[in-house]
C-alpha positions as CSV (number, residue, x, y, z in Angstrom):
1,M,0.0,-2.6,46.9
2,N,0.8,-6.5,47.2
3,K,4.1,-8.5,47.3
4,Y,4.6,-7.6,43.9
5,R,4.9,-4.0,43.7
6,T,3.9,-0.8,45.8
7,H,3.9,1.5,42.5
8,T,3.3,0.6,38.9
9,C,6.6,1.7,36.2
10,G,4.8,4.9,35.2
11,E,4.1,6.3,38.6
12,L,7.2,7.1,40.7
13,S,8.6,10.9,41.3
14,K,10.4,13.1,43.2
15,K,7.9,13.1,45.9
16,E,8.7,9.4,46.6
17,K,12.6,10.2,46.8
18,N,14.4,8.1,49.9
19,N,10.9,5.7,49.6
20,D,11.9,2.0,49.7
21,V,9.6,0.5,46.8
22,S,8.8,-2.7,45.0
23,L,8.2,-2.6,41.2
24,S,7.7,-5.7,39.0
25,G,7.5,-5.9,35.2
26,W,9.6,-6.6,31.9
27,I,13.1,-6.4,31.5
28,N,13.0,-3.5,28.4
29,K,16.4,-2.6,27.9
30,K,19.7,-3.0,29.8
31,R,23.0,-0.9,29.8
32,D,26.0,-2.3,31.1
33,H,28.6,0.6,32.4
34,G,31.1,-1.6,34.2
35,N,30.7,-0.8,37.5
36,L,26.8,0.0,37.2
37,L,23.9,-1.7,35.1
38,F,20.9,0.2,34.1
39,I,17.5,-1.6,33.9
40,D,14.6,0.0,32.0
41,L,11.4,-1.9,33.8
42,R,8.2,-1.7,31.8
43,D,4.8,-2.3,32.7
44,N,1.2,-1.4,31.2
45,Y,1.8,2.3,33.0
46,G,5.2,3.2,31.8
47,I,9.2,2.7,32.3
48,T,11.3,3.4,35.4
49,Q,14.9,3.1,35.5
50,C,16.6,0.8,37.7
51,V,20.2,0.4,38.7
52,V,22.3,-2.2,40.7
53,E,26.0,-1.6,41.3
54,K,28.6,-4.2,40.2
55,T,29.4,-4.7,44.1
56,N,26.1,-6.0,44.9
57,I,26.1,-9.8,44.9
58,I,22.8,-9.7,42.6
59,F,24.9,-8.1,39.9
60,N,25.7,-11.0,37.8
61,E,22.4,-13.0,38.3
62,I,20.6,-9.9,37.1
63,E,23.0,-9.0,34.4
64,K,22.5,-12.4,32.6
65,Q,18.9,-12.3,32.3
66,P,17.4,-11.5,28.7
67,L,15.4,-8.9,27.9
68,E,11.5,-9.4,28.6
69,T,12.3,-11.4,31.7
70,V,9.5,-10.8,34.0
71,I,11.1,-9.7,37.1
72,S,10.4,-8.1,40.6
73,I,12.7,-5.5,42.1
74,K,13.1,-4.0,45.8
75,G,15.0,-0.7,46.2
76,K,15.4,2.9,47.1
77,V,14.1,5.8,45.0
78,V,17.2,8.0,43.8
79,E,16.5,11.6,42.4
80,R,18.6,11.9,39.4
81,S,21.4,14.6,38.5
82,K,20.1,17.4,36.1
83,E,22.0,16.2,33.4
84,T,20.9,12.6,33.6
85,I,16.8,13.6,33.9
86,N,15.1,11.4,30.7
87,S,12.3,14.1,29.8
88,E,10.6,11.4,27.7
89,I,9.0,9.3,30.4
90,K,7.2,10.1,33.4
91,T,9.7,8.7,35.9
92,G,12.6,10.7,34.1
93,E,13.4,12.5,37.4
94,I,14.3,9.3,39.6
95,E,15.5,6.0,39.5
96,I,15.6,2.9,41.7
97,R,18.9,1.7,43.5
98,I,18.2,-2.1,43.5
99,N,18.8,-4.0,46.5
100,S,16.7,-7.3,45.7
101,F,15.3,-9.0,42.6
102,E,13.3,-12.3,42.0
103,I,12.5,-13.6,38.6
104,L,8.8,-14.2,38.2
105,G,8.7,-15.1,34.5
106,K,11.6,-16.5,32.2
107,T,11.4,-16.1,28.6
108,K,12.9,-17.9,25.5
109,E,14.9,-16.0,22.9
110,L,12.7,-13.5,21.4
111,P,11.5,-14.1,17.4
112,L,10.8,-10.1,17.2
113,P,11.9,-7.0,19.1
114,V,9.9,-5.9,21.6
115,F,11.5,-2.8,22.5
116,S,11.4,-1.4,18.9
117,D,8.7,-0.1,16.7
118,Q,10.2,-1.0,13.6
119,E,8.4,-2.8,10.5
120,Y,8.3,-6.7,10.8
121,A,7.2,-9.4,8.8
122,E,3.5,-9.8,9.2
123,E,3.5,-13.5,9.8
124,I,6.1,-13.2,12.5
125,R,4.1,-10.5,14.3
126,L,0.6,-12.2,14.2
127,K,2.2,-15.6,15.1
128,Y,3.7,-14.0,18.5
129,R,0.8,-11.2,18.7
130,F,1.1,-11.3,22.4
131,L,4.8,-9.9,21.9
132,D,3.7,-7.5,19.2
133,L,1.3,-6.1,21.7
134,R,4.0,-5.3,24.1
135,R,5.6,-2.9,21.7
136,N,4.8,0.6,22.7
137,K,3.1,1.8,19.6
138,I,0.2,-1.0,19.3
139,H,0.3,-1.1,23.1
140,Q,-0.6,2.5,23.3
141,N,-3.2,1.7,20.5
142,I,-5.1,-1.0,22.1
143,I,-5.2,1.4,25.3
144,L,-6.7,3.8,23.2
145,R,-9.1,1.8,21.7
146,S,-10.5,0.9,25.3
147,K,-10.6,4.4,26.3
148,V,-12.5,5.2,22.9
149,I,-14.9,2.6,23.6
150,S,-15.7,3.6,27.5
151,F,-16.1,7.0,25.9
152,I,-18.4,6.2,23.4
153,R,-20.5,4.3,26.1
154,S,-20.7,7.2,28.4
155,E,-21.5,9.6,25.7
156,M,-24.5,7.5,24.4
157,Q,-25.8,7.3,27.9
158,K,-25.8,10.8,28.2
159,L,-27.9,11.4,24.8
160,G,-30.5,9.1,26.5
161,F,-29.7,5.5,24.5
162,L,-30.1,2.2,26.3
163,E,-27.2,-0.4,26.0
164,F,-28.6,-4.0,24.9
165,Q,-27.1,-7.0,23.7
166,T,-28.3,-8.9,20.7
167,P,-28.1,-13.0,19.5
168,I,-24.6,-14.1,18.1
169,L,-26.5,-16.9,16.6
170,T,-29.0,-16.1,14.2
171,S,-30.3,-16.8,10.9
172,S,-28.8,-16.3,7.4
173,S,-30.0,-13.2,5.6
174,P,-29.0,-11.4,2.4
175,E,-27.0,-8.2,3.6
176,G,-24.2,-7.9,1.3
177,A,-21.4,-10.5,2.2
178,R,-21.0,-14.2,3.0
179,D,-22.3,-15.4,6.4
180,F,-20.5,-17.6,8.6
181,L,-22.5,-20.8,9.1
182,V,-22.6,-22.8,12.6
183,P,-24.0,-26.2,12.2
184,S,-26.8,-27.0,14.4
185,R,-26.3,-30.2,16.7
186,L,-29.9,-30.5,18.0
187,N,-31.3,-29.6,14.5
188,L,-29.3,-31.8,12.3
189,G,-29.0,-30.3,8.6
190,K,-29.9,-26.7,9.7
191,F,-27.3,-24.0,10.4
192,Y,-27.2,-20.6,12.4
193,A,-25.6,-17.6,11.0
194,L,-23.0,-15.4,12.8
195,P,-24.7,-11.8,12.5
196,Q,-23.3,-9.7,9.9
197,A,-24.6,-6.9,11.8
198,P,-27.7,-6.9,14.4
199,Q,-29.6,-5.3,11.8
200,Q,-33.1,-7.1,12.3
201,F,-32.7,-7.5,16.0
202,K,-32.0,-3.7,16.4
203,Q,-35.1,-3.3,14.5
204,L,-37.2,-5.3,16.4
205,I,-35.9,-3.5,19.7
206,M,-37.7,-0.7,18.2
207,V,-40.9,-2.5,17.6
208,S,-40.8,-3.7,21.3
209,G,-41.4,-0.1,22.6
210,F,-37.7,0.9,23.2
211,D,-36.8,4.8,21.8
212,K,-33.2,4.7,21.6
213,Y,-31.0,1.5,21.6
214,F,-27.0,1.2,21.1
215,Q,-24.3,-1.7,21.2
216,I,-20.6,-2.2,20.8
217,A,-21.4,-5.0,18.4
218,P,-19.5,-7.9,17.4
219,C,-20.1,-8.6,13.5
220,F,-18.9,-11.5,11.3
221,R,-18.6,-11.3,7.5
222,D,-16.8,-13.9,5.2
223,E,-15.1,-10.8,3.2
224,D,-11.6,-10.6,1.8
225,A,-9.2,-8.3,3.9
226,R,-8.2,-4.8,2.9
227,A,-6.3,-2.1,4.8
228,D,-9.5,-0.6,6.4
229,R,-11.2,-3.9,6.7
230,S,-10.6,-7.0,8.8
231,P,-11.4,-10.5,7.4
232,G,-13.9,-12.4,9.6
233,E,-14.9,-10.1,12.5
234,F,-15.0,-6.4,13.5
235,Y,-17.0,-4.2,15.9
236,Q,-19.5,-0.9,15.1
237,L,-21.4,1.1,17.5
238,D,-24.9,-0.1,16.4
239,L,-27.4,2.4,17.3
240,E,-31.0,2.7,16.4
241,M,-33.8,5.3,17.3
242,S,-37.6,5.4,16.7
243,F,-39.9,8.2,15.9
244,V,-37.0,10.0,13.7
245,E,-36.1,11.6,10.4
246,Q,-32.7,11.1,9.0
247,E,-31.3,14.6,10.2
248,D,-32.1,13.4,13.6
249,I,-29.8,10.5,13.0
250,F,-27.3,13.1,11.8
251,S,-27.5,15.4,14.5
252,V,-26.7,12.6,17.4
253,V,-23.8,11.0,15.4
254,E,-22.4,14.3,14.8
255,K,-22.5,15.4,18.1
256,L,-20.7,12.2,19.3
257,M,-18.0,12.4,16.5
258,V,-17.1,16.0,17.0
259,K,-16.6,15.2,20.7
260,L,-14.9,12.1,20.2
261,F,-12.5,13.2,17.8
262,N,-11.8,16.6,19.7
263,N,-11.2,14.5,23.0
264,F,-8.7,12.0,21.5
265,S,-7.0,13.9,18.7
266,K,-5.4,17.3,18.5
267,K,-6.3,17.4,14.8
268,K,-8.9,20.1,13.4
269,I,-12.3,19.1,12.5
270,I,-13.0,21.1,9.3
271,N,-16.8,21.3,9.5
272,E,-18.2,20.5,12.8
273,K,-21.9,20.5,10.6
274,F,-21.0,17.8,8.5
275,P,-21.6,18.5,4.5
276,R,-24.4,16.7,3.0
277,I,-23.5,15.4,-0.4
278,K,-25.7,13.4,-3.1
279,F,-24.5,10.5,-3.9
280,S,-24.7,11.2,-7.6
281,E,-22.9,14.6,-6.8
282,S,-20.1,12.6,-5.4
283,M,-19.5,10.2,-8.1
284,M,-19.5,13.0,-10.4
285,N,-16.9,15.3,-8.4
286,Y,-14.9,12.9,-6.5
287,G,-15.6,9.3,-8.6
288,T,-16.0,7.8,-5.6
289,D,-19.0,7.8,-2.6
290,K,-16.1,7.9,-0.2
291,P,-14.6,11.4,-0.9
292,D,-11.5,12.5,0.7
293,L,-12.9,16.3,1.4
294,R,-9.4,17.5,2.5
295,N,-8.4,17.0,-1.0
296,P,-9.6,20.3,-3.2
297,L,-9.2,18.9,-6.4
298,I,-12.6,18.5,-8.5
299,I,-13.5,15.9,-11.3
300,K,-15.5,17.8,-14.1
301,D,-17.4,16.3,-17.0
302,I,-16.5,17.8,-20.3
303,T,-17.9,15.3,-22.5
304,E,-19.6,18.0,-24.8
305,I,-16.1,19.4,-25.5
306,F,-15.5,16.4,-27.9
307,T,-18.5,17.1,-30.2
308,R,-17.1,20.4,-31.3
309,N,-15.5,20.9,-34.7
310,D,-12.3,22.6,-33.2
311,V,-11.6,19.7,-30.9
312,K,-9.1,17.4,-33.4
313,F,-8.5,14.6,-31.1
314,E,-10.2,11.8,-32.8
315,I,-9.5,8.9,-30.5
316,F,-11.7,10.8,-27.9
317,K,-14.3,12.0,-30.1
318,K,-14.8,8.4,-31.7
319,L,-15.1,6.9,-28.2
320,V,-17.8,9.6,-27.1
321,K,-19.5,9.4,-30.5
322,S,-20.1,5.7,-29.3
323,G,-21.4,6.3,-25.7
324,S,-18.2,7.2,-24.0
325,S,-17.6,10.0,-21.4
326,V,-14.7,12.4,-20.9
327,R,-13.7,13.5,-17.4
328,A,-10.9,15.7,-16.2
329,I,-9.0,16.7,-13.2
330,V,-7.2,20.2,-13.4
331,T,-4.2,20.8,-11.2
332,K,-3.4,24.2,-10.2
333,K,-0.2,26.1,-11.2
334,T,1.8,23.0,-12.3
335,K,3.1,24.4,-15.9
336,D,6.6,24.5,-14.4
337,K,6.5,20.7,-13.5
338,P,8.8,19.1,-15.0
339,R,7.7,16.6,-18.0
340,S,8.6,13.3,-15.8
341,F,5.7,14.5,-13.0
342,F,3.0,14.4,-16.1
343,D,4.2,11.4,-17.3
344,G,4.8,9.7,-13.9
345,I,1.3,10.4,-13.3
346,D,0.2,8.9,-17.0
347,N,2.2,5.8,-16.6
348,W,0.8,5.3,-12.9
349,A,-2.6,5.3,-14.2
350,K,-1.6,2.5,-16.9
351,E,-0.3,0.4,-14.0
352,Q,-3.6,0.7,-12.3
353,G,-5.3,-1.0,-15.6
354,S,-6.4,2.1,-17.0
355,S,-5.4,3.2,-21.0
356,G,-3.5,6.5,-19.3
357,L,-4.5,9.9,-18.8
358,A,-4.1,12.5,-21.6
359,Y,-3.1,16.0,-20.5
360,F,-1.9,19.3,-21.4
361,T,-0.9,22.7,-19.7
362,F,-3.0,26.0,-20.5
363,E,-0.7,28.7,-21.5
364,K,-0.8,31.8,-23.1
365,N,1.4,33.9,-25.9
366,K,-0.2,35.6,-28.5
367,E,-3.5,33.3,-28.2
368,I,-4.6,30.7,-25.3
369,Q,-3.0,27.6,-26.1
370,G,-2.5,24.0,-24.8
371,K,1.0,22.8,-24.5
372,G,1.6,19.1,-24.0
373,P,1.3,15.7,-25.7
374,V,-2.5,16.4,-26.9
375,G,-2.6,20.2,-26.7
376,K,-2.3,20.7,-30.2
377,F,-5.7,19.1,-30.9
378,F,-7.5,21.6,-29.1
379,E,-8.0,25.4,-30.8
380,T,-8.1,28.2,-28.9
381,E,-12.0,28.6,-28.3
382,A,-12.4,24.9,-27.5
383,I,-9.9,25.5,-24.7
384,K,-11.5,28.5,-23.5
385,K,-14.8,26.3,-22.9
386,I,-12.5,23.8,-21.2
387,M,-11.4,26.5,-18.8
388,E,-14.9,27.9,-18.3
389,I,-16.5,24.6,-17.4
390,T,-13.4,23.4,-15.1
391,S,-12.4,27.1,-13.6
392,A,-9.1,26.4,-15.0
393,E,-6.5,29.2,-15.1
394,I,-3.6,29.8,-17.1
395,G,-0.8,27.9,-16.1
396,D,-2.9,24.9,-14.8
397,T,-2.8,21.5,-16.1
398,I,-5.8,19.2,-17.0
399,F,-5.5,15.5,-17.0
400,L,-8.4,13.4,-19.2
401,S,-9.8,10.2,-19.0
402,C,-12.2,8.8,-21.5
403,G,-14.7,5.6,-21.2
404,K,-17.6,4.1,-19.6
405,V,-18.6,6.1,-16.6
406,D,-18.0,3.5,-14.0
407,E,-14.7,3.1,-15.6
408,I,-13.3,6.8,-15.2
409,E,-15.1,7.1,-11.9
410,K,-12.5,4.4,-10.8
411,I,-9.6,5.8,-12.2
412,L,-10.0,9.4,-11.6
413,S,-10.8,8.7,-7.8
414,I,-7.7,7.0,-7.4
415,T,-5.8,9.8,-9.7
416,R,-7.2,12.5,-7.6
417,D,-5.7,10.9,-4.4
418,K,-2.4,10.2,-6.2
419,I,-2.1,14.1,-7.5
420,A,-3.0,15.4,-4.3
421,N,-0.6,13.5,-2.3
422,D,2.1,14.1,-5.0
423,L,1.5,17.7,-4.8
424,N,1.4,18.0,-1.1
425,L,-2.3,19.3,-1.3
426,I,-3.6,17.4,1.7
427,D,-3.5,18.6,5.0
428,K,-2.6,15.6,7.5
429,E,-3.6,17.4,10.5
430,K,-7.4,17.8,9.6
431,F,-10.7,15.2,9.8
432,A,-13.0,16.0,7.0
433,F,-16.5,14.5,7.7
434,C,-19.5,14.3,5.2
435,W,-22.8,12.6,4.7
436,I,-23.3,10.9,1.4
437,V,-27.1,10.8,1.1
438,D,-29.9,10.2,-1.8
439,Y,-28.4,6.6,-2.5
440,P,-30.7,4.8,-5.4
441,M,-32.7,2.3,-3.7
442,F,-31.6,-0.3,-6.5
443,E,-28.7,-1.1,-9.0
444,K,-28.2,-3.2,-12.0
445,D,-25.9,-6.6,-11.2
446,E,-23.6,-6.1,-14.3
447,T,-22.8,-9.7,-14.0
448,T,-26.2,-10.9,-14.3
449,N,-28.0,-7.9,-15.3
450,K,-30.7,-8.1,-12.7
451,I,-32.0,-5.7,-10.3
452,K,-30.6,-5.8,-6.8
453,F,-30.7,-3.7,-3.4
454,S,-28.0,-1.0,-3.8
455,H,-27.6,-0.9,-0.1
456,N,-29.7,-2.2,2.9
457,P,-32.6,-4.1,1.7
458,F,-34.8,-2.7,4.9
459,S,-34.4,1.0,3.9
460,M,-37.2,3.3,3.3
461,P,-37.8,4.6,-0.3
462,Q,-38.1,8.3,-0.7
463,G,-41.1,10.2,-2.0
464,D,-44.9,9.5,-1.1
465,L,-45.3,6.6,0.1
466,N,-49.1,6.4,-0.4
467,N,-48.3,6.9,-4.4
468,I,-45.0,5.9,-4.6
469,D,-44.0,5.0,-8.6
470,L,-42.4,1.4,-8.4
471,S,-42.6,0.8,-12.3
472,K,-38.8,2.5,-12.7
473,P,-36.9,1.1,-10.1
474,L,-33.7,2.2,-10.8
475,D,-34.9,5.9,-10.7
476,L,-35.7,5.2,-7.1
477,K,-34.0,7.2,-4.0
478,A,-33.8,5.7,-0.6
479,Y,-33.2,7.4,2.7
480,Q,-29.8,5.7,3.1
481,Y,-26.6,7.5,3.8
482,D,-23.1,6.6,4.7
483,I,-20.6,8.9,7.2
484,V,-17.2,9.4,5.5
485,C,-14.2,10.7,7.0
486,N,-10.9,11.4,5.4
487,G,-12.2,9.2,2.5
488,I,-12.8,6.3,4.9
489,E,-16.3,4.9,4.9
490,L,-17.1,4.9,8.7
491,S,-20.7,3.3,8.2
492,S,-24.0,2.9,6.1
493,G,-27.7,3.7,7.9
494,A,-30.9,4.2,6.8
495,I,-34.3,5.3,7.8
496,R,-35.9,1.9,8.1
497,N,-38.5,0.6,6.0
498,H,-41.3,-0.3,8.8
499,V,-44.5,-1.1,6.3
500,P,-44.4,-4.6,5.5
501,E,-46.8,-4.3,2.3
502,L,-44.3,-1.9,1.0
503,M,-41.4,-4.2,1.8
504,Y,-43.1,-7.0,0.1
505,K,-43.1,-5.2,-3.0
506,L,-39.3,-4.1,-2.9
507,F,-38.2,-7.3,-2.5
508,E,-40.4,-8.6,-5.2
509,I,-38.3,-6.1,-7.7
510,A,-35.1,-7.6,-6.2
511,G,-36.1,-11.2,-7.1
512,Y,-37.5,-12.4,-3.9
513,D,-41.2,-13.7,-3.8
514,K,-43.6,-13.5,-0.5
515,K,-42.7,-17.1,0.4
516,N,-39.0,-16.5,0.2
517,V,-39.3,-12.8,2.3
518,D,-41.3,-14.8,4.8
519,E,-38.6,-17.4,5.0
520,K,-35.8,-15.4,5.3
521,F,-37.1,-12.4,7.4
522,S,-39.8,-14.1,9.0
523,G,-39.2,-12.5,12.7
524,M,-38.8,-9.2,11.3
525,I,-41.8,-9.1,8.7
526,N,-44.4,-10.5,11.5
527,A,-42.9,-8.0,14.0
528,L,-43.6,-5.1,11.6
529,S,-47.3,-6.3,11.1
530,Y,-48.1,-5.3,15.0
531,G,-47.7,-1.5,14.9
532,A,-43.9,-0.7,13.9
533,P,-42.9,3.0,14.7
534,P,-41.0,4.9,12.1
535,H,-37.5,4.2,12.6
536,G,-33.7,4.6,11.4
537,G,-30.2,4.1,12.6
538,I,-26.4,3.6,11.8
539,A,-23.4,1.9,12.9
540,P,-19.9,3.4,12.3
541,G,-17.3,0.9,12.6
542,I,-15.3,1.2,15.8
543,D,-11.8,-0.5,14.2
544,R,-12.0,2.6,11.6
545,I,-12.7,5.4,13.9
546,I,-9.8,4.3,16.0
547,M,-7.7,3.8,13.2
548,L,-8.2,7.4,12.3
549,L,-7.5,8.7,15.8
550,A,-4.2,6.6,16.0
551,G,-3.1,8.0,12.9
552,E,-2.7,4.2,11.5
553,K,-3.1,3.1,7.7
554,N,-3.9,-0.5,8.5
555,I,-6.8,-1.7,11.0
556,R,-4.4,-4.5,11.8
557,E,-2.3,-1.5,14.3
558,V,-5.8,-1.0,16.3
559,T,-7.0,-4.9,16.5
560,M,-5.8,-7.0,19.6
561,F,-5.8,-10.2,17.7
562,P,-6.4,-9.8,14.0
563,M,-6.5,-12.6,11.5
564,N,-3.9,-12.3,8.4
565,Q,-4.8,-11.7,5.1
566,N,-6.2,-15.3,4.5
567,A,-8.6,-15.1,7.3
568,Q,-6.2,-17.2,9.6
569,D,-5.2,-16.7,13.2
570,L,-1.7,-17.7,12.9
571,M,-1.4,-17.5,17.1
572,M,-4.7,-19.9,17.6
573,N,-3.9,-21.8,14.5
574,A,-7.7,-21.1,13.4
575,P,-9.6,-22.4,11.5
576,S,-8.2,-25.5,12.3
577,N,-9.4,-29.4,11.4
578,V,-11.9,-31.0,13.7
579,D,-12.2,-34.7,14.7
580,N,-14.5,-37.2,13.0
581,D,-16.6,-37.6,16.3
582,Q,-17.4,-34.0,16.5
583,L,-18.5,-34.0,12.6
584,K,-20.6,-37.3,13.7
585,E,-22.3,-35.2,16.3
586,L,-23.7,-32.8,13.6
587,N,-24.2,-35.3,10.9
588,L,-21.5,-33.8,8.5
589,E,-18.4,-35.1,6.5
590,I,-15.6,-33.4,5.0
591,K,-15.5,-34.2,0.9
592,K,-12.2,-33.8,-0.4
593,N,-11.9,-32.4,-4.0
594,K,-10.7,-35.0,-6.4
């Protein structure tokens, strides 16, 4: 190939026996057997075992080289004996007898072990990310990322989509998160914003007459970090289509996801036709709009039970009278679980900020009764009614939560996951996709009590557009949808509002007057006035897709150069201070808090 190598470290086999070869890479491991020194040489493609005899003049020199030194070796390919074959590596049937070597890159003492995938402090991993990326597991994750993106590009082109790039420097817009702002030197006092998503531009592409667009798009949002969300920036498969309805979007995405996940994972997709679940049903049955459908547990509303005279559970009855709801989760055949199991769930719920969970087990002696801390408060007929509503059977256990709907949704959603994991109810070898549909167009802000958009402000409302009733905005549904897999939201999307007159009315409900809309969305609102086609799209998160395929729980493990929880790049020392001359050019100054 060149002076550094004739082959890679993952390439050689018995076919090259007795050939003279050159390899280059990092010293991954060393094993000194007295008369023989074994070196595992690693590059991007694999590992090859190399060996040098003590009688060789280079023995002492190569022996003292620390791990992760970059070397080039020349030697002969030798077939290993059967008992020494290493089946765990591609080159395990051969080794290289080293004749000579050259140091290409020296190394300092390592701050973390590269040859191991053991857990290590995040601060060290991110500060020395270039070393962290050498570790096999994360190295393979990043290679997977590259292959997935290439596959997506290929499949999107097969589906008739054209790839375009949209601007990075744009205007600020209210899309749900904080913008990253960039001051303009040529327009002092004004700012660009890094795009939270190419939302307006991809709609403008549709207005421009292109039919199918996609982009592996960088997005920037000044948000707090979570396990499934990077602070600062992330990538999404941004796509948009003209002359489509909701189901057309679903069809394209389902085809892509099924091919993608079948190609890069051995796990089974439960339903290749993804279930459609209404937002209201999802919140009722799962307590969340990001349900993990591998979990068989379903939440049921049993508020009506606490209006009965044969129920004496006064704490809940008083709360129900004042407007609270009661919802429940039934676990199958858990009557023989120890008391510690049930108390453990209750105590865990309290740790999550709830008042706890009431519970009892359905049992039958002469009569059906409830066994447990609160079972005595329910007479037989009341218990029978609970069993009817929840599809519970003798031997099952019920957990109860009472309070405001949003509070019990939150606690029962995570309780549902907690119980399922404790009981090993979730098949980790499966993918369960679904669509969440029929989102409300608006919601009420709990802090300000004002009406705001619940999702994307550019979504099309459902109903007859010529006679749409805007008098009850909280009852209005939108053509908005989320795609979810294994409890992780991969993306939100929508059929877009392409009617300017209607858009003004909807923004007015959310507190934006015409002047404000024209100012913030001048490009798009103007474009929609010149013959805009019906259009819609979605933008599945690349990072989250790869996280699922790699079986990782943290998005950091599939991101090449992530920031820490405080949105800091410890490797590049970003964000950083800038000098006064730079600030002067932008007519800016830093004011320190007193």
